[in-house]
C-alpha positions as CSV (number, residue, x, y, z in Angstrom):
1,M,66.0,131.3,123.6
2,R,67.7,131.0,127.0
3,D,69.4,127.6,127.4
4,E,69.6,123.9,126.1
5,A,66.1,123.2,127.6
6,D,64.6,125.8,125.4
7,L,66.4,124.2,122.4
8,E,64.7,120.9,123.2
9,R,61.5,122.7,123.4
10,V,62.1,124.2,119.9
11,L,62.8,120.7,118.6
12,A,59.4,119.3,120.1
13,M,57.6,122.1,118.6
14,R,59.1,121.5,115.2
15,R,58.3,117.8,115.3
16,A,54.7,118.4,116.4
17,A,54.1,121.1,113.7
18,Y,55.8,119.2,110.8
19,G,54.3,116.0,111.8
20,R,50.9,117.4,110.9
21,H,51.8,117.5,107.2
22,T,55.2,115.6,106.8
23,P,55.3,113.0,109.4
24,E,58.2,111.1,108.0
25,F,60.3,114.2,107.8
26,A,59.3,115.2,111.3
27,A,60.3,111.8,112.8
28,G,63.8,112.3,111.7
29,M,64.3,115.9,113.0
30,T,66.9,116.5,115.4
31,I,68.8,119.6,116.9
32,E,70.7,120.7,113.9
33,A,74.1,122.3,113.4
34,G,72.4,125.4,112.0
35,D,70.7,125.8,115.5
36,R,74.1,126.5,117.1
37,R,75.7,128.8,114.3
38,D,77.0,132.1,115.5
39,D,74.9,133.8,112.9
40,T,71.7,132.0,114.0
41,V,68.8,133.4,116.0
42,L,66.2,131.0,117.3
43,L,62.8,132.5,118.1
44,L,60.5,130.7,120.6
45,A,56.9,131.9,121.1
46,E,55.6,131.0,124.5
47,S,52.1,131.0,126.0
48,R,51.8,133.7,128.7
49,L,49.9,131.4,130.9
50,D,52.2,128.4,131.4
51,R,55.2,129.2,129.1
52,E,54.3,126.3,126.8
53,A,56.0,126.5,123.4
54,I,53.5,127.6,120.8
55,G,55.8,128.5,117.9
56,T,59.4,128.8,116.7
57,M,61.3,130.1,113.8
58,R,65.2,130.1,112.9
59,I,66.9,133.0,111.3
60,Q,70.2,132.3,109.6
61,T,72.3,135.1,107.9
62,N,74.9,134.9,105.2
63,R,77.4,136.7,107.5
64,H,79.7,133.7,107.8
65,G,78.7,131.5,104.9
66,P,76.0,130.6,102.4
67,L,72.2,130.4,103.5
68,P,70.8,126.8,103.9
69,L,68.6,127.2,100.7
70,E,71.9,127.9,98.8
71,G,72.7,124.0,99.2
72,S,69.9,123.5,96.7
73,V,69.5,126.6,94.4
74,A,71.8,129.5,93.2
75,L,70.5,132.8,94.2
76,P,70.3,135.3,91.4
77,D,73.2,137.9,90.8
78,W,71.1,140.8,92.0
79,L,71.5,139.4,95.6
80,D,75.2,139.4,95.5
81,G,76.8,141.3,98.2
82,C,73.5,141.8,100.0
83,R,73.1,141.0,103.6
84,L,70.6,138.3,103.7
85,A,68.6,136.4,106.5
86,E,66.8,133.2,105.7
87,A,63.8,132.1,108.0
88,T,63.6,128.3,108.4
89,R,62.1,125.8,110.5
90,L,58.9,127.8,111.1
91,A,56.7,125.7,113.4
92,V,53.5,126.8,115.2
93,R,50.7,125.2,117.0
94,G,47.6,124.1,115.1
95,G,44.4,126.2,114.9
96,M,43.7,129.7,115.3
97,I,46.4,130.4,117.9
98,G,49.0,129.0,115.4
99,R,47.8,131.5,112.8
100,A,48.2,134.4,115.2
101,V,51.6,133.1,116.4
102,K,52.8,132.9,112.8
103,V,52.1,136.6,112.3
104,A,53.9,137.4,115.4
105,L,57.0,135.4,114.4
106,C,57.0,137.1,111.1
107,K,56.9,140.5,112.9
108,A,59.8,139.3,114.9
109,L,61.6,138.3,111.8
110,F,61.2,141.7,110.4
111,L,62.1,143.4,113.6
112,H,65.2,141.4,113.9
113,C,66.2,142.0,110.4
114,R,65.7,145.7,110.7
115,S,67.8,146.0,113.8
116,A,70.6,143.8,112.2
117,A,70.8,145.8,109.1
118,I,69.6,143.0,106.9
119,D,68.9,143.9,103.3
120,W,66.6,141.0,102.3
121,M,64.6,138.6,104.2
122,V,64.6,135.3,102.2
123,I,62.3,132.2,102.8
124,T,61.4,129.0,101.0
125,A,57.8,127.9,101.0
126,R,55.9,124.8,99.8
127,S,52.5,124.9,98.2
128,P,50.0,126.2,99.4
129,L,52.0,128.1,102.1
130,D,53.7,130.1,99.6
131,R,50.6,132.1,98.9
132,E,50.7,133.3,102.5
133,Y,54.2,134.8,102.0
134,Q,53.0,136.4,98.6
135,A,50.2,138.1,100.6
136,M,52.9,139.5,102.9
137,L,54.6,140.8,99.7
138,F,57.5,138.3,99.4
139,E,58.3,138.0,95.7
140,D,60.1,135.2,93.8
141,V,63.9,135.9,93.6
142,H,63.9,134.5,90.1
143,G,61.1,136.6,88.8
144,R,58.6,133.9,88.3
145,P,56.9,131.2,90.5
146,E,59.2,128.2,90.4
147,F,59.6,125.4,92.8
148,F,63.0,123.7,93.6
149,P,63.7,120.6,95.7
150,M,65.2,121.7,98.9
151,A,67.8,119.4,100.6
152,H,67.4,121.1,104.0
153,V,63.7,120.3,104.0
154,G,63.8,116.7,102.9
155,G,63.9,117.5,99.2
156,M,60.4,118.8,99.1
157,P,59.8,121.4,96.4
158,H,59.8,125.0,97.6
159,R,59.6,128.5,96.1
160,V,62.3,131.0,96.9
161,L,60.9,134.3,98.0
162,A,62.5,137.5,99.4
163,K,61.3,140.9,100.7
164,R,63.5,144.1,101.0
165,V,63.6,145.1,104.6
166,D,64.0,148.8,104.2
167,A,61.1,148.9,101.7
168,A,58.6,146.8,103.6
169,R,56.9,149.5,105.5
170,R,56.4,151.7,102.3
171,R,55.2,148.8,100.3
172,W,52.8,147.7,102.9
173,A,51.4,151.2,103.2
174,E,50.9,151.5,99.4
175,V,48.7,148.5,99.3
176,R,47.0,149.2,102.5
177,H,47.9,145.8,103.9
178,P,45.5,144.7,106.6
179,L,48.5,143.9,109.0
180,Y,50.2,147.1,108.5
181,G,49.0,148.6,111.9
182,Y,50.0,145.3,113.7
183,V,53.5,145.2,112.2
184,F,54.4,148.8,112.1
185,D,52.3,150.9,114.5
186,T,51.8,148.6,117.5
187,H,54.4,148.0,120.0
188,H,54.4,144.6,121.4
189,P,56.5,144.2,124.5
190,D,56.3,140.4,124.3
191,I,58.1,140.3,121.0
192,D,61.7,140.5,122.1
193,V,64.3,140.0,119.5
194,S,67.2,141.3,121.5
195,V,70.1,139.0,121.5
196,P,71.5,138.2,125.1
197,E,75.1,139.0,125.6
198,A,77.3,135.9,125.8
């Protein structure tokens, strides 16, 4: 993200992506206060050919306050005192390109969390998308599959899942995850999670 124009591109990408499945929610989307928080990082994936926005994700930490999901559900005690980062507003273009972009954004989430010394990545996911995060070894924070209505996503029921950042590489190696090489062994110069200086 570079400027206000990029923020508008993020909003347009969100509206298009959410509009495929939740058009009423998408129609009411605006630039949100969370987009401008000091502890927020907005990721914007662009086409190499024309810089068209093809995906976005917002990462918010609990450095200055609770995570967005905590407005709807209490996190378990075992996460007390941990540095957390919640990935929200994931939006990608439809089709095969969108699937590849989603994986790249998830790698960017991991790289950012590792560089920021985050303990746990936390996400909320509706069905059936929750299974994609399970496949990436996210686990239910309450120990069982449970859906909670989430105020920050229009009251839609979502699971709350987390993955420990410093254990991710070991766990993916143990299960021989098919994306292990992509995430851990391949350098992608296009995935830049450095934060520009103010």
